[in-house]
N, C-alpha and C positions, 0 to 999 in steps of 0.2 A: 385854506387859511389855517394857521396854527395859533393856538391860544397862548398868550404870554403867561409864563409861569414863574413864580417866585417861591423859594423854599426857605423857611426859617427852621433850622434844625436845633431843637432843644435837647440838651445832653441827657436828661432823665426820661426822654420819650421812650416808651417800651418797644416801639417798632421804628428804629432809626432807618433812614434812607441813605443809601450810598450815593455819593456824588456821581460816580461812574455810571451807575444804573440810571439816575435821573437824567444825565446828559444824553443817554441813548433813548430814553422813554419820551422826554419832552423836547420837541424840536425848537421851542422858543424859550429856553430856560435863561431868563435875563437877570436873575438874582438868586444867589445861594449864600446863606448866612449860617454859620455854626456858632450858636450862642453859648455863653459861659454858664448860664443858670436857667432854671425852669424845667418843666417836664411835660407830662401828658395833658395837664390842665393849665396851660400858660395864662389863660384869662383870669384864673384865680391865683396862680403862683407869682406871675410876673406881668401884671396887666399893663404897666407903663411900657415895658419892653415889647409886648405884643402889639400895642397900639402904634408904637414907633415903627416896627417892622411892617405892619399892614399899611400904614400911611406911605412909607417909603416905597413899598412894592407898587402901590397904585399911582404914586406920583411919577414914577419912571415909565409908566405905560402910555 
């Protein structure tokens, strides 16, 4: 069984993940989002956006 995976890529994250790498690494990548704002601490910087992304990821599983 593969684990459903969702990625929310914040632009100011110090270690961004490449979509090409994620597609090879995660067999069940069902959501990939590149956001316009936020960074390494999205819960502090963009809490509403983080909650939206988290809810959407779990809603689709």
